[in-house]
LUMSE-512680 format. One record per atom (N, C-alpha, C, O): atom name; x, y, z; residue number from 1. Coordinates in steps of 0.001 Angstrom, whole numbers, plus 500000, padded with zeros to 6 digits. Each point is the difference from the previous one (the first is absolute). Example, Ala and Ser with C-alpha at 12.3 -4.5 7.8 and 13.67 -1.06 7.14 Angstrom:
<rs>
   at       xx       yy       zz     i
    N   513190   494310   507800     1
   CA   499110   501190   500000     1
    C   500900   501200   500000     1
    O   501036   499981   500665     1
    N   498614   501069   498615     2
   CA   500820   501190   500060     2
    C   499230   501090   500730     2
    O   500509   501108   500169     2
</rs>
This chain:
<rs>
   at       xx       yy       zz     i
    N   347762   655643   131134     1
   CA   501084   500114   500939     1
    C   499523   500552   501341     1
    O   500500   499584   501045     1
    N   498553   501333   498945     2
   CA   499513   500629   501222     2
    C   499480   498974   500995     2
    O   500196   500147   501207     2
    N   499143   498815   498293     3
   CA   499431   498985   500892     3
    C   501060   499087   500602     3
    O   499687   499198   500881     3
    N   501550   500904   498666     4
   CA   501091   499178   500528     4
    C   500879   500754   500992     4
    O   500825   499387   500678     4
    N   499013   501933   499420     5
   CA   500836   500788   500895     5
    C   499600   499790   501455     5
    O   498826   499806   500316     5
    N   502171   500235   500559     6
   CA   499768   499906   501440     6
    C   500657   501203   500672     6
    O   500710   500777   499363     6
    N   499039   499356   501919     7
   CA   500612   501099   500748     7
    C   501522   499939   499910     7
    O   500667   501035   499982     7
    N   499872   497770   499963     8
   CA   501452   499811   499931     8
    C   500590   500659   498749     8
    O   501131   500483   500031     8
    N   498108   499539   498870     9
   CA   500479   500617   498760     9
    C   500176   501505   500135     9
    O   500831   500591   499310     9
    N   498390   500038   501577    10
   CA   500029   501456   500123    10
    C   500981   500499   501061    10
    O   500421   501156   499944    10
    N   499946   498014   501003    11
   CA   500870   500450   501085    11
    C   501320   500584   499489    11
    O   500433   501025   500526    11
    N   500228   498380   498482    12
   CA   501242   500611   499503    12
    C   499783   501366   499334    12
    O   500962   500731   499766    12
    N   497792   499613   499932    13
   CA   499683   501253   499312    13
    C   499624   501130   500956    13
    O   499657   501097   499559    13
    N   500406   498639   501749    14
   CA   499660   501041   500981    14
    C   500848   501251   499771    14
    O   501210   499923   499782    14
    N   498127   501219   500273    15
   CA   500614   501325   499853    15
    C   500543   500245   498596    15
    O   500810   500903   499791    15
    N   498746   498298   499259    16
   CA   500360   500221   498603    16
    C   498833   500664   499272    16
    O   498866   499999   500480    16
    N   501437   500564   498358    17
   CA   499001   500708   499209    17
    C   499243   499060   499072    17
    O   500579   499110   499377    17
    N   498121   501112   500547    18
   CA   499108   499378   499028    18
    C   499421   501162   499195    18
    O   499697   501052   500563    18
    N   500148   498765   498136    19
   CA   499587   501094   499126    19
    C   498626   499735   499401    19
    O   499705   498896   499542    19
    N   499462   502141   500471    20
   CA   498701   499967   499332    20
    C   500050   501009   498866    20
    O   500360   501159   500202    20
    N   499277   498394   498613    21
   CA   499965   500888   498834    21
    C   498538   500232   499624    21
    O   499248   499065   499723    21
    N   500384   502194   500277    22
   CA   498636   500399   499661    22
    C   500068   500887   498768    22
    O   500865   500871   499902    22
    N   498224   498911   499160    23
   CA   499992   500817   498786    23
    C   499945   501474   500344    23
    O   499322   500400   500946    23
    N   501390   500403   498288    24
   CA   500005   501458   500118    24
    C   500479   500486   501362    24
    O   499592   501070   500452    24
    N   501271   498155   500210    25
   CA   500536   500421   501294    25
    C   501406   499435   500176    25
    O   500377   499014   499367    25
    N   500379   501630   501501    26
   CA   501320   499492   500342    26
    C   499859   498690   500766    26
    O   499024   499822   500729    26
    N   501930   499255   499124    27
   CA   499940   498762   500789    27
    C   499977   500305   501490    27
    O   500613   500965   500457    27
    N   498683   498216   500284    28
   CA   499870   500167   501448    28
    C   500795   498900   500672    28
    O   499836   498820   499689    28
    N   501028   501574   501233    29
   CA   500822   499049   500745    29
    C   499372   499754   501370    29
    O   499726   500934   500754    29
    N   500053   497784   499550    30
   CA   499537   499607   501315    30
    C   501103   499208   500679    30
    O   500681   499200   499359    30
    N   499494   501018   501932    31
   CA   500984   499255   500772    31
    C   499296   498892   500774    31
    O   499014   500257   500691    31
    N   501479   498520   499199    32
   CA   499444   498899   500780    32
    C   500467   500175   501444    32
    O   501180   499822   500302    32
    N   497888   500527   500587    33
   CA   500333   500323   501388    33
    C   499900   498799   500931    33
    O   500745   499913   500976    33
    N   498334   499150   498732    34
   CA   499890   498827   500871    34
    C   499320   498849   499288    34
    O   499217   500185   499068    34
    N   501109   498614   501405    35
   CA   499368   498758   499572    35
    C   499513   499344   501282    35
    O   500797   499712   500893    35
    N   497879   500047   499206    36
   CA   499422   499470   501235    36
    C   499232   498722   499717    36
    O   499076   499990   499186    36
    N   501304   498935   501482    37
   CA   499244   498754   499890    37
    C   498699   500147   500781    37
    O   499994   500514   501118    37
    N   498902   499032   498286    38
   CA   498679   500152   500610    38
    C   499392   498678   500428    38
    O   498873   499979   500494    38
    N   501835   498926   499332    39
   CA   499460   498670   500294    39
    C   499866   499793   501513    39
    O   500764   500551   500792    39
    N   498256   498651   499575    40
   CA   499805   499629   501399    40
    C   501078   499011   500415    40
    O   500525   499250   499177    40
    N   499795   500759   502104    41
   CA   500988   499053   500523    41
    C   499538   498575   499697    41
    O   498813   499688   500098    41
    N   502118   499469   499540    42
   CA   499683   498599   499739    42
    C   499692   499680   498549    42
    O   499894   498826   499647    42
    N   499958   502183   499497    43
   CA   499747   499705   498584    43
    C   501261   499422   499375    43
    O   501115   500313   500419    43
    N   498699   498857   498593    44
   CA   501150   499409   499308    44
    C   500870   501101   499416    44
    O   499511   501059   499607    44
    N   501783   498673   500343    45
   CA   500976   501008   499570    45
    C   499674   500574   498627    45
    O   500068   501215   499812    45
    N   499579   497935   499226    46
   CA   499735   500519   498654    46
    C   498745   500870   499972    46
    O   499946   500963   499235    46
    N   499033   498722   501587    47
   CA   498810   500841   500083    47
    C   500322   501312   500692    47
    O   499528   501059   499587    47
    N   501282   498868   501474    48
   CA   500352   501200   500754    48
    C   500754   500991   499132    48
    O   499814   501210   500134    48
    N   501034   498293   498981    49
   CA   500776   500885   499139    49
    C   499150   500608   498892    49
    O   500410   500988   499392    49
    N   498425   498454   500331    50
   CA   499122   500526   498947    50
    C   498990   501007   500534    50
    O   499351   500675   499201    50
    N   500490   499455   502100    51
   CA   499070   500956   500605    51
    C   500830   501102   500647    51
    O   500494   499856   501118    51
    N   499646   501250   498151    52
   CA   500870   501066   500480    52
    C   499572   501338   499405    52
    O   499211   500062   499058    52
    N   501330   500996   501516    53
   CA   499743   501330   499457    53
    C   501315   500708   499713    53
    O   501021   499756   500644    53
    N   498919   501119   498380    54
   CA   501123   500870   499661    54
    C   499569   501426   500285    54
    O   498891   500401   499646    54
    N   501974   500360   500987    55
   CA   499722   501405   500260    55
    C   501039   500827   499249    55
    O   501205   499839   500194    55
    N   498303   501048   498946    56
   CA   500853   500869   499200    56
    C   499850   501436   500479    56
    O   498937   500393   500480    56
    N   502126   500387   499388    57
   CA   499950   501436   500244    57
    C   500145   500711   498667    57
    O   500925   499735   499233    57
    N   498141   501177   500503    58
   CA   500053   500776   498767    58
    C   500895   501209   500156    58
    O   500521   500253   501086    58
    N   499664   500494   497845    59
   CA   500835   501203   500061    59
    C   499303   501100   500804    59
    O   498784   499978   500189    59
    N   502005   500966   500270    60
   CA   499426   501174   500662    60
    C   499252   500771   498925    60
    O   500599   500451   499024    60
    N   498104   499699   501151    61
   CA   499174   500617   498963    61
    C   498648   500375   500578    61
    O   499576   499471   501028    61
    N   499761   501444   498300    62
   CA   498624   500317   500369    62
    C   499029   499176   499170    62
    O   498793   500044   500235    62
    N   501721   499200   498792    63
   CA   499172   499154   499153    63
    C   500274   498547   500359    63
    O   501152   499577   500093    63
    N   497781   499673   500105    64
   CA   500155   498610   500410    64
    C   499310   499075   499005    64
    O   499074   500398   499294    64
    N   501395   498370   500667    65
   CA   499374   498994   499157    65
    C   498665   499586   500601    65
    O   499862   499925   501221    65
    N   499168   499808   497937    66
   CA   498716   499490   500435    66
    C   500072   498489   500168    66
    O   500892   499352   499453    66
    N   498180   500094   501294    67
   CA   499893   498544   500110    67
    C   499761   499441   498608    67
    O   499040   500366   499323    67
    N   501857   498734   500260    68
   CA   499947   499547   498605    68
    C   501039   498896   499810    68
    O   500893   499825   500828    68
    N   498978   499439   498077    69
   CA   501032   499038   499618    69
    C   501005   500722   499107    69
    O   499642   500573   498972    69
    N   501613   499385   501440    70
   CA   501072   500672   499275    70
    C   501049   498975   499566    70
    O   500271   499026   500701    70
    N   500301   501217   498144    71
   CA   501166   499221   499579    71
    C   501193   500635   500701    71
    O   500298   501180   499810    71
    N   500368   498025   500994    72
   CA   501120   500475   500800    72
    C   501237   499211   499577    72
    O   499948   498777   499864    72
    N   501160   501928   499930    73
   CA   501212   499370   499463    73
    C   501126   500038   501031    73
    O   500191   500986   500712    73
    N   500543   497908   499341    74
   CA   501164   499903   500889    74
    C   501132   499339   499233    74
    O   499775   499121   499168    74
    N   501437   501313   501121    75
   CA   501170   499512   499271    75
    C   500132   498479   500041    75
    O   500278   499386   498970    75
    N   499530   499990   502199    76
   CA   500155   498548   500112    76
    C   498695   499239   499743    76
    O   500019   498933   499387    76
    N   498856   501605   501074    77
   CA   498726   499280   499907    77
    C   499278   500193   498675    77
    O   499091   499236   499674    77
    N   501303   501772   499562    78
   CA   499331   500268   498734    78
    C   498722   500804   500194    78
    O   499884   500766   500957    78
    N   499162   499061   498140    79
   CA   498735   500745   500035    79
    C   498932   499157   500685    79
    O   499832   498818   499698    79
    N   499448   501814   501231    80
   CA   498928   499351   500748    80
    C   498778   500904   499995    80
    O   500130   501218   500120    80
    N   498697   498203   499744    81
   CA   498761   500773   500114    81
    C   499497   499839   501427    81
    O   499550   498923   500392    81
    N   500530   502177   500396    82
   CA   499604   499963   501412    82
    C   498844   500950   500247    82
    O   499960   501108   499464    82
    N   499096   498443   501359    83
   CA   498899   500850   500451    83
    C   500500   500758   501215    83
    O   500226   499414   501059    83
    N   499946   501902   498786    84
   CA   500517   500840   501072    84
    C   498875   500803   500631    84
    O   499123   500526   499314    84
    N   500926   499554   502008    85
   CA   499015   500759   500765    85
    C   500741   501056   500814    85
    O   500897   499656   500769    85
    N   498751   501624   499081    86
   CA   500621   501010   500852    86
    C   499482   499814   501429    86
    O   498793   499902   500225    86
    N   502137   500051   500738    87
   CA   499595   499748   501391    87
    C   500298   501170   500920    87
    O   499786   499901   501209    87
    N   500697   501190   498252    88
   CA   500212   501197   500804    88
    C   501421   500508   499917    88
    O   500923   499266   499648    88
    N   499239   502018   500686    89
   CA   501314   500627   499886    89
    C   500915   499650   501174    89
    O   499556   499649   501093    89
    N   501738   500465   498626    90
   CA   501027   499825   501022    90
    C   501176   500887   499625    90
    O   500659   499765   498988    90
    N   499602   501233   501807    91
   CA   501129   500889   499736    91
    C   499939   500692   498654    91
    O   501030   500181   499351    91
    N   497783   500208   500222    92
   CA   499841   500684   498715    92
    C   499938   499065   498805    92
    O   499879   500456   498863    92
    N   500200   498249   501379    93
   CA   499932   499003   498923    93
    C   498767   499134   500213    93
    O   499663   499657   501133    93
    N   499663   499990   497771    94
   CA   498843   499112   500108    94
    C   500486   498560   500092    94
    O   500947   499598   499324    94
    N   498377   499632   501535    95
   CA   500273   498567   500111    95
    C   498987   499259   499155    95
    O   498823   500361   499974    95
    N   501630   498599   499331    96
   CA   499151   499174   499150    96
    C   500201   498536   500405    96
    O   501118   499566   500278    96
    N   497782   499689   499750    97
   CA   500084   498589   500401    97
    C   499497   499105   498892    97
    O   499032   500315   499308    97
    N   501653   498553   500536    98
   CA   499568   498914   499107    98
    C   499958   498748   500860    98
    O   500953   499707   500722    98
    N   497939   499550   499202    99
   CA   499844   498779   500792    99
    C   499962   498794   499071    99
    O   499316   500013   498976    99
    N   501416   498960   501386   100
   CA   500049   498734   499273   100
    C   499325   498944   500859   100
    O   500294   499876   501189   100
    N   498798   499362   498203   101
   CA   499389   498885   500751   101
    C   499681   498848   499083   101
    O   499484   498977   500450   101
</rs>
């Protein structure tokens, strides 16, 4: 299913919670903060929708997720395995990015 998702699938989920469950820890809620198309101008529409990034905001915490593939759950999209990269803090929350290409 992951290879069929496009940026359009994530836009309705903006500012909604995605959950990561890690053994021996409380579930972690990430907020989908932005969906950004990364395609160059002139690319075909279906290719443009497949080259995008998702930016998530983590909870206010002193503990952050490491760069890793996490199973992330969403009410409408179900469970997805995403490679998340911490890209720096914003307002006391860590930002995480996932890129689709």
